[in-house]
VOVO-371078 format. One record per residue: residue in one letter; z, y, x of N, C-alpha, C, O in turn. Coordinates in steps of 0.2 Angstrom, whole numbers, padded with zeros to 4 digits, always signed. Layout:
AZYXZYXZYXZYX
...
***
This chain:
M+0000-0006+0004+0000+0000+0000+0000+0006+0004+0004+0007+0009
I-0004+0011+0002-0005+0017+0006+0000+0022+0003+0000+0024-0003
K+0004+0025+0008+0009+0031+0006+0005+0038+0007+0003+0039+0012
K+0006+0042+0002+0003+0049+0002+0009+0054+0003+0014+0054-0001
N+0008+0059+0007+0013+0064+0008+0011+0070+0003+0006+0073+0005
I+0014+0071-0002+0012+0076-0007+0017+0082-0006+0023+0082-0007
K+0014+0088-0004+0018+0094-0002+0017+0099-0008+0011+0099-0011
G+0022+0102-0010+0022+0107-0015+0027+0113-0015+0030+0113-0009
I+0028+0116-0020+0033+0122-0020+0038+0120-0025+0037+0119-0030
T+0044+0121-0022+0050+0120-0027+0051+0125-0031+0048+0131-0030
L+0055+0124-0036+0056+0129-0041+0060+0135-0038+0059+0141-0040
I+0064+0133-0033+0068+0139-0030+0064+0143-0026+0065+0149-0026
E+0059+0140-0023+0054+0144-0019+0050+0149-0024+0048+0155-0022
I+0048+0146-0030+0044+0150-0035+0049+0156-0037+0046+0162-0037
L+0055+0155-0038+0060+0160-0041+0060+0165-0035+0061+0171-0037
I+0061+0163-0029+0062+0168-0023+0055+0172-0023+0056+0178-0022
G+0049+0169-0024+0043+0173-0023+0043+0178-0029+0041+0184-0028
I+0045+0176-0035+0045+0181-0041+0050+0187-0039+0048+0192-0041
V+0056+0185-0037+0060+0191-0035+0058+0195-0030+0058+0202-0031
I+0055+0193-0025+0052+0197-0019+0046+0201-0022+0045+0207-0021
T+0042+0198-0026+0036+0202-0029+0039+0207-0034+0036+0213-0034
S+0044+0206-0038+0047+0211-0042+0049+0217-0038+0049+0222-0040
I+0053+0215-0033+0056+0221-0029+0050+0225-0026+0050+0231-0026
I+0045+0222-0023+0039+0226-0021+0036+0230-0026+0034+0236-0025
M+0035+0227-0032+0032+0231-0038+0036+0236-0040+0034+0242-0041
G+0043+0235-0040+0047+0241-0042+0047+0246-0037+0047+0252-0039
A+0047+0245-0030+0046+0250-0025+0040+0254-0026+0040+0260-0025
M+0034+0250-0027+0028+0254-0028+0028+0258-0034+0025+0264-0034
L+0031+0256-0040+0031+0260-0046+0036+0266-0044+0034+0272-0047
T+0041+0265-0041+0046+0271-0039+0042+0276-0035+0042+0282-0036
S+0038+0273-0030+0034+0278-0026+0029+0282-0030+0028+0288-0029
Y+0026+0278-0034+0021+0281-0038+0024+0287-0043+0021+0292-0043
N+0029+0285-0046+0033+0290-0050+0035+0296-0046+0034+0302-0048
V+0037+0295-0040+0039+0301-0036+0033+0305-0034+0033+0311-0034
V+0028+0302-0032+0022+0305-0030+0019+0309-0036+0016+0315-0035
N+0018+0305-0041+0016+0308-0047+0020+0314-0050+0017+0319-0052
G+0026+0314-0049+0031+0319-0051+0030+0325-0047+0029+0331-0049
S+0029+0324-0040+0028+0330-0035+0021+0333-0037+0020+0339-0036
Y+0016+0329-0038+0009+0331-0040+0009+0336-0046+0006+0341-0046
A+0013+0333-0051+0014+0337-0057+0017+0344-0056+0015+0349-0059
Q+0022+0344-0052+0026+0350-0050+0021+0355-0046+0021+0361-0048
V+0017+0352-0042+0012+0357-0038+0007+0360-0043+0005+0365-0043
I+0005+0355-0048+0000+0358-0053+0003+0363-0057+0000+0368-0059
D+0009+0362-0059+0013+0367-0063+0014+0374-0060+0012+0379-0062
K+0015+0374-0053+0016+0380-0049+0009+0383-0048+0009+0389-0049
A+0004+0379-0047-0002+0382-0046-0005+0385-0053-0008+0390-0053
S-0003+0382-0058-0005+0385-0065-0002+0391-0066-0005+0396-0068
I+0005+0392-0065+0008+0398-0065+0005+0404-0061+0004+0409-0063
G+0004+0402-0055+0001+0406-0050-0006+0409-0052-0007+0415-0052
N-0010+0404-0055-0017+0407-0057-0016+0411-0063-0020+0416-0064
S-0012+0409-0068-0011+0414-0074-0008+0420-0072-0011+0425-0075
T-0003+0421-0067-0001+0427-0065-0006+0431-0062-0006+0437-0063
R-0010+0428-0057-0014+0432-0054-0020+0435-0058-0021+0441-0058
A-0023+0431-0063-0028+0433-0067-0026+0439-0072-0029+0444-0073
F-0020+0438-0075-0017+0443-0080-0015+0449-0076-0016+0455-0079
S-0012+0448-0070-0010+0454-0066-0016+0459-0065-0015+0465-0065
E-0021+0456-0062-0027+0460-0061-0030+0464-0067-0032+0469-0066
M-0030+0460-0072-0032+0464-0078-0027+0469-0080-0030+0475-0082
L-0021+0468-0080-0016+0473-0082-0016+0479-0078-0016+0485-0080
L-0016+0478-0071-0017+0483-0066-0023+0488-0067-0023+0494-0066
R-0028+0484-0068-0035+0488-0069-0035+0493-0075-0037+0498-0075
D-0032+0490-0081-0031+0494-0087-0027+0500-0086-0028+0506-0088
I-0021+0499-0082-0016+0505-0081-0020+0510-0076-0019+0516-0077
R-0023+0508-0071-0027+0513-0067-0032+0516-0070-0034+0522-0068
M-0035+0513-0075-0041+0517-0079-0038+0522-0084-0042+0526-0086
A-0032+0521-0086-0029+0526-0091-0030+0533-0089-0029+0535-0084
G-0033+0537-0094-0034+0544-0093-0041+0546-0090-0043+0551-0089
Y-0044+0540-0088-0051+0542-0085-0056+0544-0090-0056+0542-0095
K-0060+0549-0087-0065+0552-0091-0070+0556-0087-0068+0558-0081
Y-0076+0557-0089-0081+0560-0085-0080+0568-0085-0076+0570-0089
F-0083+0571-0080-0081+0578-0079-0082+0582-0085-0077+0586-0086
D-0087+0582-0088-0089+0586-0094-0087+0583-0101-0090+0585-0106
D-0083+0578-0101-0082+0574-0107-0076+0578-0110-0071+0579-0108
N-0078+0581-0116-0073+0584-0121-0072+0581-0127-0070+0584-0132
L-0073+0574-0127-0072+0570-0133-0065+0570-0135-0060+0569-0131
I-0063+0572-0142-0056+0572-0144-0055+0566-0149-0059+0565-0153
T-0050+0562-0147-0048+0557-0152-0041+0559-0155-0036+0559-0152
E-0041+0560-0161-0035+0562-0165-0035+0558-0171-0039+0558-0176
T-0029+0555-0172-0027+0552-0179-0021+0554-0181-0016+0555-0178
A-0021+0555-0188-0014+0557-0191-0012+0564-0188-0006+0565-0188
G-0016+0568-0186-0014+0574-0183-0011+0574-0176-0009+0579-0174
E-0012+0568-0173-0009+0568-0166-0014+0566-0161-0018+0561-0163
M-0014+0569-0155-0019+0567-0150-0017+0560-0147-0011+0559-0146
D-0022+0556-0145-0020+0550-0142-0019+0552-0134-0022+0556-0131
V-0014+0548-0131-0012+0550-0124-0014+0544-0120-0015+0538-0122
P-0015+0545-0113-0017+0540-0109-0013+0534-0108-0016+0528-0108
I-0006+0534-0108-0002+0528-0108+0004+0529-0112+0007+0534-0113
V+0005+0524-0116+0011+0523-0120+0014+0517-0119+0011+0511-0120
I+0021+0517-0117+0025+0511-0116+0030+0510-0122+0034+0515-0122
I+0030+0505-0125+0036+0504-0130+0040+0498-0128+0038+0493-0127
K+0047+0500-0127+0052+0496-0124+0054+0491-0130+0055+0494-0136
N+0056+0485-0128+0058+0480-0133+0066+0479-0131+0067+0478-0126
D+0070+0480-0136+0077+0478-0135+0079+0471-0134+0084+0469-0132
G+0074+0467-0136+0075+0460-0135+0073+0457-0128+0073+0461-0124
V+0072+0451-0128+0070+0448-0121+0063+0449-0119+0062+0452-0114
C+0059+0448-0124+0052+0449-0123+0049+0453-0129+0051+0452-0134
C+0044+0457-0127+0041+0460-0121+0040+0467-0123+0039+0469-0128
D+0039+0471-0117+0037+0478-0118+0029+0478-0120+0026+0474-0118
T+0027+0483-0124+0020+0483-0126+0017+0489-0122+0021+0494-0121
L+0011+0489-0121+0007+0494-0117+0001+0496-0121-0003+0492-0123
T+0000+0503-0121-0007+0505-0124-0010+0510-0119-0006+0515-0116
T-0016+0510-0117-0019+0514-0113-0026+0517-0116-0029+0513-0120
V-0028+0523-0114-0034+0526-0117-0038+0528-0111-0035+0531-0106
Y-0045+0527-0111-0049+0529-0105-0056+0530-0108-0058+0528-0113
G-0060+0534-0104-0067+0536-0106-0072+0532-0103-0071+0529-0098
D-0078+0532-0106-0084+0528-0103-0090+0533-0104-0089+0538-0107
F-0096+0530-0102-0102+0534-0102-0108+0529-0104-0108+0524-0101
D-0112+0531-0109-0118+0527-0111-0124+0531-0108-0125+0536-0112
R-0127+0529-0103-0133+0533-0100-0139+0533-0105-0144+0537-0104
N-0139+0529-0110-0144+0528-0114-0144+0533-0120-0149+0534-0123
L-0139+0537-0121-0138+0542-0126-0138+0549-0123-0138+0549-0116
V-0139+0554-0127-0139+0561-0124-0134+0565-0128-0131+0563-0133
G-0132+0571-0124-0127+0575-0127-0120+0572-0127-0119+0568-0123
D-0116+0575-0132-0109+0572-0132-0109+0565-0135-0104+0562-0134
E-0114+0562-0138-0114+0556-0140-0114+0551-0134-0112+0545-0135
R-0115+0553-0128-0115+0549-0122-0108+0546-0121-0107+0541-0118
Y-0103+0550-0123-0096+0549-0121-0093+0544-0125-0093+0545-0132
I-0089+0539-0122-0086+0534-0126-0078+0534-0125-0076+0536-0119
R-0074+0532-0129-0067+0532-0128-0065+0525-0130-0066+0522-0136
Y-0061+0521-0126-0058+0515-0127-0051+0515-0127-0047+0519-0124
K-0048+0511-0132-0040+0510-0132-0039+0503-0130-0041+0499-0134
I-0034+0502-0126-0032+0495-0124-0025+0494-0126-0021+0498-0125
I-0024+0489-0130-0017+0487-0132-0015+0480-0130-0019+0475-0132
Y-0009+0480-0127-0006+0473-0125+0000+0472-0130+0004+0476-0130
S+0000+0467-0134+0005+0465-0138+0007+0458-0137+0004+0455-0133
F+0012+0456-0141+0015+0449-0140+0017+0446-0146+0018+0449-0151
E+0017+0439-0146+0019+0435-0152+0023+0429-0149+0020+0426-0144
P+0028+0426-0152+0031+0420-0150+0026+0414-0150+0021+0414-0154
N+0026+0410-0145+0021+0404-0145+0023+0400-0151+0029+0398-0151
P+0019+0398-0155+0020+0394-0161+0022+0387-0160+0026+0384-0164
D+0021+0385-0154+0022+0378-0152+0028+0377-0147+0030+0371-0146
E+0030+0382-0144+0036+0382-0139+0041+0387-0140+0039+0393-0142
N+0047+0385-0140+0052+0390-0141+0054+0394-0134+0053+0391-0129
G+0055+0400-0134+0057+0404-0128+0051+0407-0124+0053+0410-0119
V+0045+0406-0126+0040+0409-0122+0035+0412-0127+0035+0411-0133
F+0031+0417-0125+0027+0421-0129+0019+0421-0127+0018+0420-0121
Q+0015+0422-0131+0008+0423-0130+0007+0431-0130+0009+0435-0134
I+0003+0433-0125+0001+0440-0124-0006+0441-0127-0011+0437-0125
F-0007+0446-0131-0013+0447-0134-0016+0454-0132-0012+0459-0130
K-0023+0455-0131-0026+0461-0129-0031+0463-0134-0035+0459-0137
S-0031+0469-0136-0036+0472-0140-0040+0478-0136-0036+0482-0133
K-0046+0478-0137-0050+0483-0134-0054+0487-0140-0059+0484-0143
L-0052+0493-0142-0054+0496-0148-0058+0502-0145-0058+0505-0140
K-0063+0504-0150-0068+0510-0148-0067+0515-0153-0066+0514-0159
W-0067+0521-0151-0067+0527-0156-0073+0528-0159-0079+0529-0156
D-0073+0528-0166-0080+0529-0169-0081+0536-0172-0085+0537-0176
G-0076+0540-0170-0077+0547-0173-0072+0549-0178-0070+0555-0179
A-0069+0544-0181-0063+0545-0186-0057+0540-0184-0052+0542-0186
D-0058+0534-0181-0053+0530-0180-0055+0525-0175-0060+0525-0172
W-0050+0521-0173-0051+0516-0168-0052+0509-0171-0049+0507-0177
G-0057+0505-0169-0059+0499-0172-0063+0494-0167-0065+0496-0162
S-0064+0488-0169-0069+0484-0166-0073+0480-0171-0071+0479-0176
T-0079+0478-0168-0084+0475-0173-0087+0469-0169-0087+0469-0163
A-0089+0464-0173-0092+0458-0170-0098+0460-0166-0101+0457-0161
E-0102+0465-0169-0108+0467-0166-0107+0471-0159-0112+0471-0155
D-0102+0474-0158-0100+0477-0152-0097+0472-0147-0091+0471-0148
R-0101+0470-0142-0098+0465-0137-0093+0468-0133-0089+0464-0129
D-0092+0475-0132-0087+0478-0128-0080+0478-0131-0075+0480-0128
T-0080+0477-0138-0073+0477-0141-0071+0471-0144-0075+0466-0145
Y-0065+0470-0145-0062+0464-0148-0055+0466-0150-0052+0471-0148
S-0052+0461-0154-0045+0462-0157-0041+0456-0156-0043+0451-0158
N-0035+0457-0154-0030+0452-0153-0032+0445-0150-0032+0440-0153
E-0035+0446-0144-0037+0440-0141-0031+0438-0136-0029+0442-0133
I-0030+0431-0136-0025+0429-0131-0027+0429-0124-0032+0426-0123
V-0023+0433-0120-0026+0433-0113-0021+0429-0108-0023+0428-0102
T-0015+0428-0110-0011+0423-0106-0005+0421-0111-0004+0423-0116
D-0002+0415-0108+0003+0412-0112+0009+0410-0108+0008+0410-0102
Y+0014+0407-0111+0020+0405-0108+0023+0410-0104+0025+0409-0098
V+0023+0416-0107+0027+0422-0104+0034+0422-0106+0035+0422-0112
S+0039+0423-0101+0046+0424-0103+0047+0431-0105+0051+0432-0109
D+0044+0436-0101+0046+0443-0102+0041+0447-0098+0038+0445-0093
I+0039+0453-0101+0036+0458-0097+0040+0464-0098+0040+0467-0104
E+0042+0467-0093+0046+0473-0093+0042+0478-0089+0040+0478-0084
I+0041+0484-0093+0036+0489-0090+0040+0496-0090+0044+0498-0094
V+0040+0499-0084+0044+0504-0082+0039+0510-0080+0035+0509-0075
A+0040+0516-0083+0037+0522-0080+0041+0526-0075+0047+0527-0076
K+0038+0529-0070+0041+0533-0065+0038+0539-0064+0031+0540-0065
D+0041+0544-0062+0038+0551-0060+0037+0551-0053+0037+0546-0049
N+0035+0557-0051+0032+0558-0044+0038+0557-0038+0036+0556-0033
L+0044+0557-0041+0050+0556-0036+0052+0549-0036+0057+0547-0033
G+0049+0545-0040+0051+0538-0041+0057+0537-0046+0060+0531-0046
N+0058+0542-0050+0064+0541-0055+0061+0538-0061+0055+0539-0063
V+0065+0534-0064+0063+0530-0070+0063+0535-0076+0068+0539-0077
I+0058+0536-0080+0057+0540-0086+0059+0536-0092+0056+0531-0094
D+0066+0537-0094+0069+0533-0099+0071+0538-0105+0075+0542-0103
P+0069+0537-0111+0063+0532-0113+0057+0534-0110+0055+0540-0109
P+0052+0529-0110+0045+0531-0108+0042+0536-0113+0043+0536-0119
P+0038+0541-0110+0036+0547-0114+0032+0544-0120+0027+0540-0119
S+0033+0547-0126+0028+0546-0131+0028+0552-0135+0032+0557-0134
L+0024+0552-0141+0023+0558-0145+0029+0560-0149+0030+0566-0151
D+0034+0555-0150+0039+0556-0154+0046+0555-0151+0051+0553-0155
N+0047+0556-0145+0053+0555-0142+0055+0561-0137+0051+0566-0136
I+0061+0562-0134+0063+0567-0130+0059+0569-0124+0059+0574-0121
N+0055+0564-0122+0051+0564-0115+0044+0566-0117+0040+0565-0113
R+0043+0569-0123+0036+0570-0124+0032+0575-0119+0026+0574-0118
D+0036+0579-0116+0033+0584-0111+0032+0581-0105+0029+0584-0100
K+0033+0574-0104+0032+0570-0098+0026+0565-0099+0025+0561-0095
L+0022+0566-0104+0017+0562-0106+0012+0561-0100+0009+0556-0099
Y+0011+0566-0096+0006+0566-0091+0009+0567-0084+0006+0568-0079
S+0016+0565-0084+0020+0565-0078+0021+0558-0075+0025+0557-0071
I+0018+0553-0078+0019+0546-0076+0015+0545-0069+0009+0546-0070
Y+0018+0544-0064+0014+0543-0058+0013+0536-0056+0008+0534-0053
T+0018+0532-0058+0017+0525-0056+0020+0521-0062+0025+0523-0066
V+0017+0515-0063+0020+0510-0068+0022+0504-0065+0018+0501-0062
E+0028+0502-0066+0030+0495-0063+0031+0490-0068+0033+0491-0074
I+0029+0484-0067+0029+0478-0072+0033+0473-0068+0031+0471-0063
F+0037+0470-0072+0041+0464-0070+0039+0459-0075+0041+0458-0081
L+0035+0454-0072+0032+0449-0076+0035+0442-0074+0035+0440-0068
T+0037+0438-0079+0040+0432-0078+0036+0426-0083+0036+0427-0089
Y+0034+0421-0079+0031+0415-0082+0036+0409-0082+0040+0409-0078
R+0035+0405-0087+0038+0399-0088+0033+0393-0087+0028+0393-0090
S+0035+0387-0084+0031+0381-0084+0030+0378-0091+0035+0379-0095
K+0024+0375-0092+0023+0372-0098+0027+0366-0099+0029+0364-0105
K+0029+0362-0094+0032+0356-0095+0039+0357-0091+0040+0361-0086
E+0044+0352-0092+0050+0352-0088+0048+0351-0081+0044+0346-0079
F+0051+0355-0076+0050+0355-0069+0055+0351-0065+0053+0348-0061
Y+0061+0352-0067+0067+0350-0063+0069+0343-0066+0068+0342-0072
N+0073+0339-0062+0075+0333-0064+0081+0333-0068+0083+0329-0072
S+0085+0339-0068+0091+0339-0071+0092+0347-0074+0089+0351-0071
K+0096+0347-0079+0097+0354-0081+0102+0358-0077+0107+0355-0074
K+0101+0364-0076+0105+0369-0072+0104+0376-0075+0099+0378-0077
E+0110+0379-0074+0110+0386-0076+0106+0390-0071+0107+0391-0065
R+0100+0393-0074+0096+0397-0069+0095+0404-0073+0094+0405-0079
T+0095+0410-0068+0095+0416-0071+0090+0420-0067+0089+0420-0061
I+0086+0424-0071+0081+0429-0069+0083+0436-0070+0084+0438-0076
I+0085+0439-0065+0087+0446-0065+0082+0451-0067+0077+0451-0064
S+0084+0455-0072+0079+0460-0075+0078+0465-0069+0082+0466-0065
L+0072+0469-0070+0071+0474-0065+0076+0480-0065+0078+0482-0060
Y+0077+0482-0072+0082+0488-0072+0087+0487-0078+0092+0491-0078
N+0086+0483-0082+0090+0482-0088+0093+0475-0088+0090+0470-0089
T+0100+0475-0087+0103+0468-0086+0103+0465-0093+0104+0459-0093
E+0102+0468-0098+0102+0465-0105+0096+0461-0105+0095+0457-0110
R+0091+0462-0101+0085+0458-0101+0085+0452-0097+0080+0449-0096
N+0091+0451-0093+0091+0445-0089+0089+0439-0093+0091+0438-0099
I+0086+0434-0090+0084+0428-0093+0088+0422-0091+0088+0421-0085
E+0092+0420-0095+0097+0414-0093+0095+0408-0097+0095+0408-0103
G+0095+0403-0094+0094+0396-0097+0097+0390-0094+0096+0390-0088
D+0099+0386-0098+0102+0379-0095+0096+0374-0097+0097+0370-0102
D+0091+0373-0093+0086+0369-0095+0083+0366-0088+0085+0367-0083
K+0077+0363-0089+0073+0360-0083+0067+0364-0082+0063+0361-0078
F+0066+0370-0085+0059+0373-0084+0059+0377-0077+0065+0380-0075
L+0054+0378-0075+0053+0383-0069+0051+0390-0072+0046+0390-0076
R+0054+0395-0069+0052+0402-0070+0051+0406-0064+0055+0405-0059
E+0045+0409-0064+0043+0413-0058+0042+0420-0060+0038+0421-0065
S+0044+0425-0056+0043+0432-0058+0039+0435-0052+0040+0434-0046
I+0035+0441-0054+0032+0445-0049+0033+0452-0051+0034+0454-0057
I+0033+0457-0046+0034+0464-0048+0027+0467-0046+0025+0467-0040
L+0024+0471-0051+0018+0474-0050+0019+0482-0050+0023+0484-0053
S+0015+0485-0046+0015+0493-0046+0008+0496-0046+0004+0494-0042
A+0007+0500-0051+0001+0503-0052+0001+0511-0052+0005+0514-0055
F-0003+0514-0048-0003+0521-0047-0008+0524-0053-0013+0522-0053
T-0005+0528-0057-0009+0531-0062-0014+0537-0060-0012+0543-0061
R-0019+0535-0056-0022+0540-0052-0026+0545-0057-0028+0551-0055
N-0028+0542-0063-0033+0546-0067-0029+0551-0072-0032+0555-0075
L-0022+0551-0071-0018+0556-0075-0017+0562-0071-0015+0567-0073
E-0020+0562-0065-0019+0568-0060-0022+0574-0063-0020+0580-0062
A-0028+0573-0067-0031+0579-0070-0027+0583-0075-0028+0589-0077
F-0022+0579-0078-0018+0582-0083-0012+0585-0081-0008+0588-0085
R-0010+0584-0074-0003+0586-0072-0003+0593-0070+0002+0596-0068
***
């Protein structure tokens, strides 16, 4: 009779192999989660950076344009017996956000006489994000003076009303300063005590804070964003979201003609 040596794997060896494989797979999954989490954080920070940069450039450009008009432009825009002014800042007593209105002129070379001159009004406003608590959407309107009032039409590609220009904003604090760097408080308007300083705004400072769309940190922690000038506007939260702030400063160069 011929004897055969049959070699195999015992149950204990199979179990050991399963345990080792499980450990390796667990380590790989943990590494993947760490890498994926880090990548998501990088994407969130990059998204905030991109949103901040694009919106900041738009906002600064509109502030610098405030009051601009051509040399012989005598166009008058007047509603309800009041002249429109180059810059109006409306402070909000809550957390978000200050609103901004600017007015500037333009020129249509295809027209003749006084009809060549155009006047635009830019309005930045805000509304709470309907899908997220604690963040806001910023809207922009570009209106055109039609000789009697401000408005926008679908036929006019240069105008629009209440278009979302950025989202997930925690706060926009806007501050007007005079030529000595002093804060003008309240910001000049047609109906407050600083009316005589409507054309004395030399710089406008903006304190802009964004919040990440998704939770950023692994654990909750009390985090505070200090307001630019008003401590009541400090942003305090016990959550996992990332908040980043920048300070912008724009020189109101086109108000020089009115000073």
